[in-house]
C-alpha positions in Angstrom: -0.7 18.0 6.1 -1.8 19.7 2.8 -5.2 21.7 2.8 -6.0 19.4 -0.5 -6.6 15.8 -0.3 -4.0 13.7 -2.4 -1.4 16.6 -2.6 1.0 14.8 -0.1 4.8 15.0 -1.7 6.7 12.1 -2.3 8.3 12.2 1.0 5.3 12.4 3.4 4.4 9.4 1.4 7.6 7.5 1.5 10.1 8.9 3.7 13.2 7.3 2.3 16.1 9.6 1.3 17.8 8.0 -2.0 21.9 7.9 -1.9 21.5 10.0 -5.0 19.3 13.1 -3.1 22.6 14.4 -2.2 24.5 17.9 -2.6 26.8 15.9 -4.7 26.4 17.2 -8.5 26.3 14.4 -11.6 29.9 15.1 -12.7 30.9 13.8 -9.4 29.1 10.2 -9.7 30.0 7.8 -12.6 28.2 6.4 -15.3 27.4 3.1 -13.1 26.2 5.3 -10.4 24.0 7.8 -12.4 22.3 4.7 -13.4 21.4 3.6 -10.4 20.1 6.6 -8.4 18.1 7.6 -11.9 16.6 3.7 -12.2 15.8 4.6 -8.4 14.2 8.1 -8.3 12.3 6.7 -11.5 10.8 3.9 -9.5 9.8 5.8 -6.6 8.4 8.7 -9.2 6.5 5.9 -10.7 5.4 4.2 -7.1 4.3 8.1 -5.7 0.9 8.2 -7.6 0.2 4.3 -6.7 1.1 5.2 -3.2 -1.2 8.4 -3.5 -4.1 6.0 -4.9 -3.5 3.7 -1.5 -3.8 6.5 0.6 -6.7 8.5 -0.8 -8.7 4.9 -1.3 -7.5 4.2 2.3 -9.5 7.1 3.0 -12.3 6.5 0.9 -13.0 2.7 2.1 -13.0 4.3 5.4 -15.7 6.8 4.8 -17.8 3.7 2.8 -17.0 1.9 6.3 -18.6 4.8 8.8 -21.3 5.6 6.2 -22.0 1.6 5.7 -21.9 1.7 1.9 -20.8 -1.7 1.6 -20.9 -1.5 -2.6 -19.4 1.5 -2.4 -17.0 -0.2 -0.5 -16.1 -2.9 -2.7 -16.2 -0.6 -5.9 -13.1 1.3 -3.9 -11.7 -2.3 -2.8 -11.8 -3.5 -6.3 -10.0 -0.9 -7.7 -7.2 -1.0 -4.7 -6.7 -4.6 -5.1 -4.7 -4.4 -8.3 -2.5 -1.9 -7.1 -1.9 -3.7 -3.9 -0.9 -7.1 -5.8 1.7 -5.1 -7.9 3.1 -3.6 -4.8 2.9 -7.5 -4.0 4.4 -8.7 -6.8 7.2 -5.4 -6.9 8.4 -6.9 -3.3 8.7 -10.4 -4.2 10.4 -9.7 -7.5 13.3 -7.5 -5.1 13.1 -9.2 -1.6 16.4 -7.3 -1.1 15.2 -4.2 -2.0 14.7 -1.4 1.2 10.8 -1.8 2.1 10.7 -5.4 0.6 10.8 -7.5 3.8 7.9 -4.9 5.4 5.6 -5.1 2.5 6.1 -9.3 2.3 5.2 -9.3 6.4 2.4 -7.2 5.8 1.1 -9.7 2.4 2.0 -12.9 4.4 1.4 -11.9 8.3 -0.4 -9.1 8.9 -3.5 -9.0 7.0 -4.5 -12.5 8.8 -3.8 -10.4 12.2 -6.5 -7.6 10.9 -8.6 -10.4 9.6 -8.0 -12.7 13.3 -8.8 -9.3 15.4 -11.9 -8.5 13.9 -12.7 -12.1 14.1 -12.8 -13.7 10.1 -10.7 -16.0 10.5 -6.9 -15.8 8.9 -5.2 -15.3 5.3 -2.0 -16.1 4.5 -1.9 -13.5 0.9 -3.3 -11.0 -0.4 -5.9 -12.9 -2.1 -7.0 -14.9 1.0 -7.7 -11.5 2.5 -9.4 -10.4 -0.2 -11.6 -13.4 -0.5 -12.5 -13.2 3.1 -12.8 -9.3 3.5 -15.9 -9.9 0.2 -17.4 -12.9 2.5 -17.5 -11.0 5.9 -19.3 -8.2 3.9 -22.1 -10.7 2.9 -22.2 -12.0 6.4 -23.2 -11.1 9.7 -20.3 -8.6 9.8 -19.9 -6.0 7.1 -18.7 -3.6 9.4 -15.9 -5.4 11.1 -14.5 -7.0 7.6 -14.6 -3.7 6.3 -12.6 -2.2 9.1 -9.6 -5.1 8.5 -9.5 -4.5 5.1 -9.7 -0.4 5.1 -6.4 -0.2 7.6 -4.9 -2.6 4.7 -3.6 0.2 2.5 -2.2 2.7 4.7 0.7 0.2 6.1 1.5 -1.0 2.7 3.2 2.5 2.1 5.5 2.3 4.6 9.2 1.2 3.9 
């Protein structure tokens, strides 16, 4: 892991080797294959920044939980939620893409298990999960709610 926070490579964040990352030059591929590879690489480059946000955000959520700083926690969660929703929307739009099934599983079943393990009920989707976390932060078990959601950004970035 690099010494400086937030300096992981795309391979560390999303360890998927694209078919277009072979040793073959562009001259070996026809125009259609090149367009597909370019589109895939562009997608990974676009998501690299979002994956980095999720990785750093998960660390920030954990620090806020350890400090019991629920105001900072809410602010960071509010910052990460749009990125998580964007990832969910992308997975829904491309259900057959590599990693989409894992993301949908996370947002449909796994988040509910995080809540159940924290004694906060269950949730069927990301919006319900976020609402339960917010309610949990206001309730008797804010640390349990924070711990349940602090782990959610990290699994979302794995294919």
